[in-house]
C-alpha atoms as a printed R data frame, in Angstrom:
    type eleno elety resid chain resno        x       y      z
1   ATOM     1    CA   MET     A     1  -92.059 -40.221 74.833
2   ATOM     2    CA   ALA     A     2  -92.224 -37.838 77.383
3   ATOM     3    CA   ALA     A     3  -94.153 -34.623 78.077
4   ATOM     4    CA   ASN     A     4  -93.023 -31.249 79.129
5   ATOM     5    CA   LEU     A     5  -96.136 -28.426 81.255
6   ATOM     6    CA   VAL     A     6  -95.685 -25.615 83.229
7   ATOM     7    CA   LEU     A     7  -98.594 -25.150 85.063
8   ATOM     8    CA   GLY     A     8  -99.991 -21.547 87.759
9   ATOM     9    CA   ALA     A     9 -100.477 -22.282 91.066
10  ATOM    10    CA   ASP     A    10 -103.891 -22.504 90.952
11  ATOM    11    CA   GLY     A    11 -103.622 -25.385 87.534
12  ATOM    12    CA   SER     A    12 -103.738 -22.004 85.202
13  ATOM    13    CA   THR     A    13 -102.205 -23.463 81.772
14  ATOM    14    CA   THR     A    14 -102.030 -19.682 80.596
15  ATOM    15    CA   LEU     A    15 -100.891 -16.070 81.831
16  ATOM    16    CA   GLY     A    16 -101.676 -13.604 79.144
17  ATOM    17    CA   GLY     A    17 -103.081 -16.192 76.468
18  ATOM    18    CA   SER     A    18  -99.482 -17.607 76.823
19  ATOM    19    CA   SER     A    19  -97.962 -20.269 78.809
20  ATOM    20    CA   LYS     A    20  -94.324 -17.866 79.059
21  ATOM    21    CA   GLY     A    21  -96.010 -15.912 80.893
22  ATOM    22    CA   LEU     A    22  -95.779 -18.424 84.176
23  ATOM    23    CA   SER     A    23  -92.263 -19.183 83.463
24  ATOM    24    CA   PHE     A    24  -88.850 -17.863 85.354
25  ATOM    25    CA   PRO     A    25  -85.472 -17.568 84.478
26  ATOM    26    CA   ALA     A    26  -84.832 -21.286 86.961
27  ATOM    27    CA   ASP     A    27  -88.365 -23.419 84.672
28  ATOM    28    CA   ARG     A    28  -86.737 -21.684 80.673
29  ATOM    29    CA   LEU     A    29  -83.235 -22.951 81.835
30  ATOM    30    CA   ARG     A    30  -84.525 -26.411 82.832
31  ATOM    31    CA   PHE     A    31  -86.874 -26.068 80.007
32  ATOM    32    CA   HIS     A    32  -83.611 -25.919 77.692
33  ATOM    33    CA   GLN     A    33  -81.476 -28.457 79.641
34  ATOM    34    CA   LEU     A    34  -84.447 -31.260 79.287
35  ATOM    35    CA   ARG     A    35  -84.704 -30.545 75.756
36  ATOM    36    CA   THR     A    36  -81.071 -31.498 74.773
37  ATOM    37    CA   GLU     A    37  -82.311 -35.007 75.656
38  ATOM    38    CA   PHE     A    38  -84.672 -35.447 72.875
39  ATOM    39    CA   LYS     A    39  -84.864 -35.700 68.480
40  ATOM    40    CA   VAL     A    40  -87.860 -34.057 68.114
41  ATOM    41    CA   ILE     A    41  -90.109 -31.690 69.561
42  ATOM    42    CA   LEU     A    42  -94.335 -32.257 69.393
43  ATOM    43    CA   ILE     A    43  -96.769 -29.307 69.873
44  ATOM    44    CA   GLY     A    44 -100.543 -28.976 68.378
45  ATOM    45    CA   GLY     A    45 -101.618 -26.299 66.379
46  ATOM    46    CA   ASN     A    46 -102.942 -24.053 68.750
47  ATOM    47    CA   THR     A    47  -99.318 -24.316 70.972
48  ATOM    48    CA   ALA     A    48  -98.062 -23.147 68.208
49  ATOM    49    CA   ARG     A    49 -100.220 -19.953 67.207
50  ATOM    50    CA   GLN     A    50  -99.607 -18.547 70.176
51  ATOM    51    CA   GLU     A    51  -96.267 -19.983 71.155
52  ATOM    52    CA   PRO     A    52  -93.315 -18.399 70.413
53  ATOM    53    CA   TYR     A    53  -91.620 -21.269 68.293
54  ATOM    54    CA   TRP     A    54  -89.919 -19.222 65.670
55  ATOM    55    CA   VAL     A    55  -86.977 -21.039 66.295
56  ATOM    56    CA   THR     A    56  -86.238 -24.093 67.745
57  ATOM    57    CA   PRO     A    57  -83.076 -26.343 68.503
58  ATOM    58    CA   LEU     A    58  -84.851 -29.348 67.438
59  ATOM    59    CA   PRO     A    59  -87.429 -30.707 64.516
60  ATOM    60    CA   LEU     A    60  -90.978 -28.883 65.346
61  ATOM    61    CA   ILE     A    61  -93.591 -31.452 64.635
62  ATOM    62    CA   ILE     A    62  -96.710 -29.238 64.596
63  ATOM    63    CA   LEU     A    63 -100.139 -31.051 64.065
64  ATOM    64    CA   SER     A    64 -102.429 -29.214 62.948
65  ATOM    65    CA   HIS     A    65 -105.706 -29.650 60.580
66  ATOM    66    CA   HIS     A    66 -106.292 -25.731 60.050
67  ATOM    67    CA   ASP     A    67 -103.794 -22.676 58.758
68  ATOM    68    CA   LEU     A    68 -100.847 -21.997 60.732
69  ATOM    69    CA   PRO     A    69  -99.575 -18.114 61.563
70  ATOM    70    CA   ALA     A    70  -97.031 -17.115 58.837
71  ATOM    71    CA   LEU     A    71  -93.799 -16.258 61.675
72  ATOM    72    CA   LEU     A    72  -94.137 -20.252 61.841
73  ATOM    73    CA   GLU     A    73  -92.604 -20.257 58.591
74  ATOM    74    CA   VAL     A    74  -89.152 -18.989 59.148
75  ATOM    75    CA   ASN     A    75  -88.960 -21.694 61.122
76  ATOM    76    CA   GLU     A    76  -87.063 -24.784 58.340
77  ATOM    77    CA   LYS     A    77  -87.237 -27.229 60.574
78  ATOM    78    CA   ALA     A    78  -90.847 -26.724 61.840
79  ATOM    79    CA   VAL     A    79  -93.528 -29.647 59.713
80  ATOM    80    CA   ARG     A    80  -96.881 -29.409 59.945
81  ATOM    81    CA   TRP     A    81  -99.043 -33.028 60.118
82  ATOM    82    CA   GLU     A    82 -102.053 -33.841 60.217
83  ATOM    83    CA   LEU     A    83 -102.306 -37.168 61.804
84  ATOM    84    CA   PRO     A    84 -104.440 -38.263 65.003
85  ATOM    85    CA   LEU     A    85 -102.055 -37.718 68.523
86  ATOM    86    CA   SER     A    86 -101.038 -41.753 68.408
87  ATOM    87    CA   GLN     A    87  -99.897 -42.107 64.584
88  ATOM    88    CA   ALA     A    88  -97.790 -38.502 64.662
89  ATOM    89    CA   ILE     A    89  -95.899 -40.336 68.347
90  ATOM    90    CA   ALA     A    90  -95.448 -43.389 66.787
91  ATOM    91    CA   ARG     A    91  -94.343 -41.637 63.076
92  ATOM    92    CA   ALA     A    92  -92.239 -38.625 64.975
93  ATOM    93    CA   GLY     A    93  -90.371 -42.092 66.796
94  ATOM    94    CA   GLU     A    94  -89.855 -43.726 63.249
95  ATOM    95    CA   LEU     A    95  -88.325 -40.069 61.648
96  ATOM    96    CA   TYR     A    96  -86.134 -39.046 64.355
97  ATOM    97    CA   GLY     A    97  -86.203 -40.866 67.834
98  ATOM    98    CA   ASP     A    98  -87.463 -39.427 71.504
99  ATOM    99    CA   THR     A    99  -89.713 -37.035 71.346
100 ATOM   100    CA   LEU     A   100  -90.816 -34.430 73.668
101 ATOM   101    CA   ILE     A   101  -94.462 -33.129 73.830
102 ATOM   102    CA   GLU     A   102  -94.403 -29.525 74.327
103 ATOM   103    CA   ALA     A   103  -98.282 -28.876 73.652
104 ATOM   104    CA   GLY     A   104 -100.806 -27.285 75.594
105 ATOM   105    CA   PRO     A   105 -103.125 -29.278 78.435
106 ATOM   106    CA   ALA     A   106 -105.163 -30.637 76.342
107 ATOM   107    CA   LEU     A   107 -103.040 -32.879 73.873
108 ATOM   108    CA   ILE     A   108 -100.848 -33.310 77.155
109 ATOM   109    CA   LYS     A   109 -103.670 -34.662 78.810
110 ATOM   110    CA   GLU     A   110 -104.951 -37.230 75.447
111 ATOM   111    CA   ALA     A   111 -101.309 -38.964 74.987
112 ATOM   112    CA   VAL     A   112 -100.907 -39.140 78.981
113 ATOM   113    CA   ALA     A   113 -104.916 -41.079 79.042
114 ATOM   114    CA   ALA     A   114 -103.912 -42.727 75.557
115 ATOM   115    CA   GLY     A   115 -100.757 -44.348 77.277
116 ATOM   116    CA   LEU     A   116  -98.526 -42.954 75.143
117 ATOM   117    CA   VAL     A   117  -96.463 -40.515 78.126
118 ATOM   118    CA   THR     A   118  -93.363 -42.074 80.039
119 ATOM   119    CA   GLU     A   119  -92.412 -39.307 81.694
120 ATOM   120    CA   LEU     A   120  -93.909 -36.034 82.194
121 ATOM   121    CA   PHE     A   121  -92.356 -33.510 83.593
122 ATOM   122    CA   ILE     A   122  -94.404 -30.399 85.536
123 ATOM   123    CA   THR     A   123  -93.216 -26.631 86.729
124 ATOM   124    CA   ILE     A   124  -95.664 -25.858 89.407
125 ATOM   125    CA   SER     A   125  -94.651 -21.770 89.120
126 ATOM   126    CA   PRO     A   126  -95.578 -19.390 92.340
127 ATOM   127    CA   ASP     A   127  -98.709 -17.120 89.499
128 ATOM   128    CA   THR     A   128 -102.375 -18.162 89.869
129 ATOM   129    CA   PRO     A   129 -104.086 -16.040 87.653
130 ATOM   130    CA   ALA     A   130 -106.864 -18.252 87.213
131 ATOM   131    CA   GLU     A   131 -106.788 -18.605 83.153
132 ATOM   132    CA   ASN     A   132 -107.603 -22.395 81.307
133 ATOM   133    CA   GLN     A   133 -106.957 -24.397 85.039
134 ATOM   134    CA   ILE     A   134 -106.411 -27.629 84.748
135 ATOM   135    CA   ASP     A   135 -105.973 -30.343 87.458
136 ATOM   136    CA   ILE     A   136 -102.929 -31.616 88.028
137 ATOM   137    CA   LYS     A   137 -104.453 -34.281 89.968
138 ATOM   138    CA   ASP     A   138 -106.163 -36.042 87.354
139 ATOM   139    CA   LEU     A   139 -103.195 -35.157 84.988
140 ATOM   140    CA   THR     A   140 -101.085 -37.086 86.821
141 ATOM   141    CA   SER     A   141 -103.624 -39.810 88.157
142 ATOM   142    CA   GLY     A   142 -102.299 -43.632 88.051
143 ATOM   143    CA   ALA     A   143  -98.044 -41.358 87.626
144 ATOM   144    CA   ILE     A   144  -95.398 -42.201 90.300
145 ATOM   145    CA   GLU     A   145  -93.855 -38.710 91.759
146 ATOM   146    CA   VAL     A   146  -90.494 -39.497 90.603
147 ATOM   147    CA   SER     A   147  -88.609 -36.107 91.916
148 ATOM   148    CA   ARG     A   148  -89.767 -32.605 93.664
149 ATOM   149    CA   GLU     A   149  -87.126 -29.846 94.518
150 ATOM   150    CA   SER     A   150  -88.043 -26.810 94.006
151 ATOM   151    CA   ASP     A   151  -86.092 -22.749 92.945
152 ATOM   152    CA   ALA     A   152  -85.083 -20.296 96.006
153 ATOM   153    CA   SER     A   153  -84.569 -17.574 93.206
154 ATOM   154    CA   ALA     A   154  -89.086 -18.263 92.707
155 ATOM   155    CA   PRO     A   155  -90.739 -18.899 96.269
156 ATOM   156    CA   GLY     A   156  -92.995 -21.051 96.106
157 ATOM   157    CA   SER     A   157  -91.987 -23.002 92.731
158 ATOM   158    CA   LEU     A   158  -91.709 -26.724 91.668
159 ATOM   159    CA   PHE     A   159  -89.927 -29.014 89.749
160 ATOM   160    CA   LEU     A   160  -91.955 -32.279 89.399
161 ATOM   161    CA   ARG     A   161  -91.031 -35.737 87.391
162 ATOM   162    CA   TYR     A   162  -93.516 -38.154 87.182
163 ATOM   163    CA   ARG     A   163  -93.315 -41.863 85.516
164 ATOM   164    CA   LEU     A   164  -96.204 -43.138 84.139
165 ATOM   165    CA   ALA     A   165  -96.801 -46.980 82.677
166 ATOM   166    CA   PRO     A   166  -96.575 -47.941 78.842
167 ATOM   167    CA   SER     A   167  -99.138 -48.058 77.111
168 ATOM   168    CA   GLN     A   168 -100.045 -52.129 76.450
169 ATOM   169    CA   LYS     A   169 -102.304 -51.039 73.784
């Protein structure tokens, strides 16, 4: 189980209300390459309402107890589940296989805290919009940094990969 998140250099999780605003070409390339390693994408309802998930290359699981945008109905690969996160991850693994969480910080933090994530991919964008900020040190506490790369086309950017201990629960 892995999770992927883009953050501004100041810990912002959005720019203009969407994580897409923080992305840059090298991040998008890595984002799409990472998806090739998984069988299903899992997001939360807030991500479904704020981000463009109308078309996905993989099945898409949306965890939400609320209605979703009508535009998501055009994504034939999308399903909505009303399950607790741990149950959804277990079920996704059984039905699809390797799962990639592309959710917002709240869902990713919950999955990390519960020991459900074994790999965490974080892109640091050079942007500093001071929007919906999180503390990266808090998110990666106890994780081992496996790799750190920068991209010359986006000065100040970083691509971080962490390994986390799986849950013993």
